[in-house]
N, C-alpha and C positions, 0 to 999 in steps of 0.2 A: 614127851612122847610126840603131842603135833607140832611143836613146831621141831622136832626130826625129822616128823614125813615131809612137814611139809622145806623145809630144808631136803633131804633127801630129792624129793623132786624139782629142788628144782634142782643141783648138784644133774640128775638125772638133765635137766632137760637141756641148762648149760653143758654138755658132752653131745647129745641128741645135735644141739647147733655147732659144736665145733667140727661133730664133722661128715655134716653138710656141708659148711664151708672145704673142708677138707677138699673133700669133693666133685664141689661148686669150683673149685679155684682147676684141680686135675683136669678135670671135663676142660673148661677154658683151654689149658693149655696144650692139652690133644685138635683143639677149633686150631686155633692158631697154626699149629705145626702140620696139621691140612689140608689150611688156606695155602703155608709156605711153600708146603708138595707142589698146586696147584700151580702156582704161579711161578713154579723154573720149572714143568709141565710143558705151561705155556707157549713162556720163552724160549728154549729150546724147540716146540715146532715151529714157532716164529722166525727161526736161524735157521732151520735148515734145510731149507725148498732151498737158499738163493746161496746155500754152497755149493751142494750134491745133486738138484734135480738136474734133470739131464733134458730137456726141454729150457734150457736155458739158453741154447745156445742157436745164432741166425746165418745164413751163407746171403756172400754177397757173390756177385760173377762180375768181371773186369776185361777188357778186350784193352791193350794194350805197347802193339806192336812183338816185339821178341820178349815172348814169356821170359825166356832166362830174370829179363831187365826190372823185370818189372816184382817178381816174387824178395824177392831182400828184403826192401825195405817195409813188407807190408807183415814179413817176417816179422822182424823186432819191433813190430811194435806191441806196445802189451799188451792184453785184453784179448789178438789173437791168434785163435787155438791148434790152425791147421791150418796152411795153402797147398793147394794143389796148383802146380800146370794143366792147362788142357783147351782142350776146340770146342767152340759153343757156337749159334749164328746157323748152324745150317740142319742137314733133313737125311742127312746117308747114311744109318746105323754103324759104330763102332769105327771112327777111319782112324787112317793112322797118321802118320807128321809127314810120307809124301805123298797122300791123299790131299791134305789140305793148302798142302804148297805147293802142287802139278793151280791151283785156281780155278780146278773148273766144281768150288765146291763154292757153298759160304760160310762156309766157319772161319773162327778168327783163332790162332792165336789170344791162350784165354787164362785167367789166373781166375781160381774158384776158393774163397775166405768164408771161414767156419771163424765162429768172432766170439765173445760174452758179451749185449747188447751192456750189461753190468759195467764193464770196463772200459769199453771204445763204442763210440755211437757209427751210426754205418750215414755217417754227416761229419764224421772223422776220418772214417774209412774216404770219402769222397775228393777229401786234401790234400789225401797222403796219395792217393791214383791222379789225381792232376798235375801234381807235381814229380809223375816218373813219364808223360807222355808230351807232347807238345797239344794242348790241342788246338791250335791253328791247321796243321794239317790233313790233308781229308783224304787221301791217298796212301799211308802207311806211314813207316814209324822213320824218323831221324832212316836212313839208310835203306831200310828194311822194306820194298814197297811193293806193292797186289795187295788183292783187299783182303788178303787172310793175317793183313799187317794193320785193317785200320780200327784204330779209336772207337772204339764203344761200352756204354753199361749197359747194361743188363740187367732190366727191374725185374722183379720178382711181382711186387706187388704197387695197387695205385702209390702207397706209403712212400715208396722207395722210388716208382719213378716221378712222385711231387716234389721231394727230394732234392732229387739228381735235375729237373729243370733250373730247382731254386738255384742249387751249387752252381749251376754253368751258367744262369743267369752276373747273379754276384760272382762268376771269372772273369763276366764276359766283360765286367762293369767295376772289374780292380785295375784298371790304367797298367794291364802286367802283358801287354800284347798290344801291338796296332793293327793285328790283325783279326778277325768272326772269329769264336768259336767253333768248329766244325764236327765237334766228338758229334757223335751218335749214340741217342736214347733211348735203348730196342727191350723189349719185350722179351724176359729168360728164356730160353733153347732148350733139350738137353741138352746136359754137362756131361764131356767124356774126357776123361783124366788121361794123359800123356805116356808115353811110350818112360822107363823108368828109366833111362840115363837123361831125361830133359827136366826132374827133380832135381831143386836145388843143383842148379847147373854148377854156379856159382860156389857153390861147394865139394861137387866132388872136379872139377877141373877150375879152379882158380886161378890161375893164371894165363889159362885158354878164356878166360868171364870176362876178366878186367880188361887186354886183350882188346876184346868183339863188344864191352861196352862202349873204353876212349875214344875206341875208332871209330863206331857207329856216329860217333857226335852225341848221344846222351849225354853224356857226364855233360861238355863244357855247357851246352843248351841248361840243361839245368843249374852249375857253379852260373852261370851269368844274367838268371830270368830270376832266379831264388835266393843268389847271394854263395850258395854254399850247392853241392847236395847236397839233396833227404836223404 
């Protein structure tokens, strides 16, 4: 009897230990699954802002003569989200094409570029900009002469100003131009969109646009300076 009791106790003891082991394994598995779930949530949270956050875009404004002619190059640049042609540099509210063309304001035909800095940098936008203009011309651009056609980089903050100045200096040392680089670097002012018929003019009136672009001397200048039309 004594032996049987001892044996029974041992069996019951073994049963209890085995049950505890199984419960321990289940708890461990639950803990591992919980950790995996937490890691997945953290990974998704890290990726989501870069893909969908509305605060990741920036804006740049350049004046480069006829705004019809500088829009196509920026439209096809990867990372550029939207371009709008318009007027910048003046103080009169709600300027029109006729008012700006009267040369009685300080407005210049300009382009506003909304871009994703994760895909294209401000420096890269500057590189595109330089290839659209004659940076040695002070009285306008190509056959478009007048204050409203003068080239300028409108910076929005000190960082953009510094990058623009360095880019301009780099261009001056590139050997591409015999004359000095005279493109102005100015603080940004309120940008006003131009009339609808000016927006993406190269798409609205492709034949007239092409004739005007070539007739202005812009295309031949680009090919001569950069080897091909940028």
